[in-house]
N, C-alpha and C positions, 0 to 999 in steps of 0.2 A: 504494499499500500504506499502509496506516496505520503512525504512526510506532510502530516497537517497538524498546523500549529495550536489550534483549539481542542481543546479535549472534547467539548460538546458536540462539535463535527464529527469528530473520531468517532464517539460512542454512537452518535446517530448512524454512521457508516456502516460498523461493527453490526449495530441490530437489523438494519434491513439486510445485510449480506447473512446474517443467521437466520433470519424469519423466511428467508427466500431460498437458502439450504435447505432448510428443513421442508419446505412443501415441494421443491423439487426432487428431493430423496424421496417424498411418499408418492408423489405421481410416478416415478420411476419404477417404483415397487409395486404400485396398483396394476400397471399395465400387463406385466407378466402375469398375474394372479388372474385377472380378467380373461386373459389368452388361455392360460391353463383350464378354466373352469368352461368356457366355451368348448373346447376341445373335448374335455370330459363328458359336456352335454350331448355332444355331437356323436361320441363313441358309443353313450346308451342309447342314444336313437336309432344308430346304425343296427345295435344287436338286436333292436326290435323287427328289423325290416325281414320279411322274407325273402328267400332265395331265390333268384329270379332262373325260370328254366328256359333252358335254350329251346327254340322253335326247331322243326325239321328242316325247315327251307335253309337255315342258317347252317346246319349240318352239311346238309347236300352241297353247297355253295363252297364251302369250306373245303371238300374233299376233290371237287372238281367233275 
């Protein structure tokens, strides 16, 4: 930090930096938690989906 002459100004700058750092860390931790929860919900939803049965026309086309 640049050399600030007045202690009141220095204290104000440190308070702003401390507050913004805490908020940035909270947001940075919240994003992976939300992504993990969305992935978990998607995996639970996929377990309940029925298996897709291939149609006969697709099997015939694949064999030539």
